[in-house]
C-alpha positions as CSV (number, residue, x, y, z in Angstrom):
1,I,-23.9,10.8,-34.6
2,I,-20.1,10.6,-34.3
3,D,-18.4,8.9,-37.3
4,L,-15.1,7.1,-36.5
5,S,-14.9,5.3,-39.8
6,S,-12.4,7.9,-41.2
7,T,-10.0,7.3,-38.4
8,G,-9.1,3.8,-39.5
9,M,-9.3,2.5,-35.9
10,D,-9.4,-1.2,-35.5
11,S,-8.9,-3.9,-32.8
12,F,-9.0,-1.4,-29.9
13,G,-10.4,-1.9,-26.4
14,C,-13.5,0.2,-25.6
15,V,-15.3,0.9,-22.3
16,I,-17.9,3.4,-21.1
17,T,-17.7,5.0,-17.6
18,S,-20.4,4.2,-15.1
19,D,-21.8,7.8,-15.3
20,Q,-22.0,7.2,-19.1
21,R,-20.2,10.5,-19.8
22,Y,-17.0,9.0,-21.4
23,I,-16.3,6.3,-23.9
24,I,-12.6,5.3,-23.6
25,M,-10.9,3.7,-26.7
26,L,-7.6,2.1,-26.0
27,G,-4.8,1.0,-28.3
28,G,-5.6,-1.0,-31.4
29,Y,-4.5,-0.1,-34.9
30,H,-4.8,3.2,-36.8
31,T,-4.3,2.0,-40.4
32,P,-1.9,0.2,-40.4
33,Q,0.2,1.4,-37.4
34,A,-0.1,-0.3,-34.0
35,D,-1.0,2.3,-31.4
36,D,-0.6,2.8,-27.6
37,A,-2.9,5.9,-27.5
38,I,-6.0,6.3,-25.4
39,F,-8.8,8.3,-27.0
40,I,-11.6,9.8,-24.9
41,L,-15.0,10.6,-26.4
42,D,-16.9,13.0,-24.2
43,L,-20.6,12.3,-24.7
44,C,-21.6,15.6,-23.3
45,T,-19.6,17.7,-25.8
46,S,-19.1,15.1,-28.6
47,N,-15.4,15.9,-28.5
48,I,-12.7,13.3,-29.0
49,I,-9.4,13.9,-27.3
50,I,-6.2,12.0,-26.8
51,S,-5.3,11.2,-23.1
52,D,-1.9,12.2,-21.8
53,V,-1.8,8.6,-20.5
54,K,-0.4,5.9,-22.9
55,L,-0.8,2.1,-22.8
56,P,2.3,0.1,-21.9
57,F,1.9,-1.9,-25.1
58,E,0.7,-1.3,-28.7
59,G,-1.9,-2.9,-30.9
60,L,-4.8,-5.3,-30.3
61,C,-6.3,-5.2,-26.9
62,R,-9.5,-5.9,-25.0
63,A,-10.7,-3.8,-22.1
64,I,-13.3,-4.0,-19.2
65,I,-14.2,-1.4,-16.6
66,M,-14.9,-2.4,-13.0
67,D,-16.4,0.0,-10.5
68,G,-14.8,-1.0,-7.2
69,E,-18.1,-0.2,-5.4
70,R,-17.4,-2.6,-2.4
71,E,-13.9,-1.2,-1.8
72,K,-15.2,2.4,-2.1
73,D,-17.9,1.7,0.5
74,L,-15.5,0.1,2.9
75,L,-13.0,2.9,2.5
76,V,-15.5,5.7,3.1
77,H,-17.5,4.1,5.9
78,G,-14.3,3.0,7.7
79,F,-12.7,6.5,7.4
80,V,-15.8,8.3,8.6
81,K,-16.5,5.9,11.5
82,Q,-12.9,6.4,12.6
83,E,-13.3,10.2,12.5
84,M,-16.6,10.0,14.3
85,K,-15.0,8.0,17.1
86,E,-12.0,10.3,17.4
87,H,-14.1,13.5,17.4
88,K,-17.1,12.0,19.4
89,M,-19.5,12.8,16.6
90,N,-22.4,11.1,15.1
91,I,-23.1,11.2,11.3
92,P,-26.1,9.5,9.8
93,V,-25.4,6.6,7.4
94,S,-27.3,8.5,4.7
95,V,-24.7,11.3,4.8
96,I,-21.9,8.8,4.7
97,D,-23.5,7.2,1.6
98,L,-23.7,10.6,0.0
99,I,-20.0,11.2,0.6
100,A,-19.3,7.8,-1.0
101,S,-21.3,8.7,-4.0
102,W,-18.8,11.4,-4.9
103,I,-15.9,9.1,-4.9
104,S,-14.8,7.1,-8.0
105,M,-12.8,3.9,-7.8
106,E,-13.4,2.8,-11.4
107,L,-10.6,0.8,-12.9
108,V,-10.0,0.0,-16.6
109,H,-8.4,-3.4,-17.0
110,V,-6.7,-4.0,-20.4
111,L,-5.3,-7.3,-21.9
112,N,-3.2,-7.5,-25.0
113,R,-2.8,-10.4,-27.4
114,N,0.1,-11.8,-25.2
115,G,-2.1,-11.9,-22.1
116,D,-0.3,-8.9,-20.5
117,H,-2.6,-7.2,-18.0
118,W,-2.6,-3.5,-17.2
119,K,-5.0,-1.6,-15.0
120,I,-5.4,2.1,-14.3
121,K,-8.0,4.3,-12.6
122,V,-10.4,6.0,-14.9
123,E,-9.8,9.3,-13.2
124,Y,-6.1,9.2,-14.3
125,I,-7.2,8.8,-17.9
126,V,-9.9,11.4,-18.0
127,G,-8.8,13.6,-15.1
128,S,-6.3,15.8,-17.0
129,Q,-9.0,16.5,-19.6
130,E,-11.6,18.0,-17.2
């Protein structure tokens, strides 16, 4: 169990990545200061780290994560089909799907109390920590 009560965190956005490895906590208040920090809880190690990335605003916010699955499939299948045509190759769809499974296009969308919208790829938030 990870206890965050001593941090004084309040009114922050919170999302979990699709692989369920990271919980990302964005902005909010850390008694009583408004914050633009992004905290990452690694569920494999139980470590909490601060991302190098900052929000463009401070304080109360709400967040949602979207996977971009359709865009990822279109991108990978389109690229591989173009390469197959150019090099006169044939690659099974199952291999193309396997390639697509290694690509992440997850986006975190964040709204603040003024309705300002900001989005960023999950890999930019957690990428520097891996």
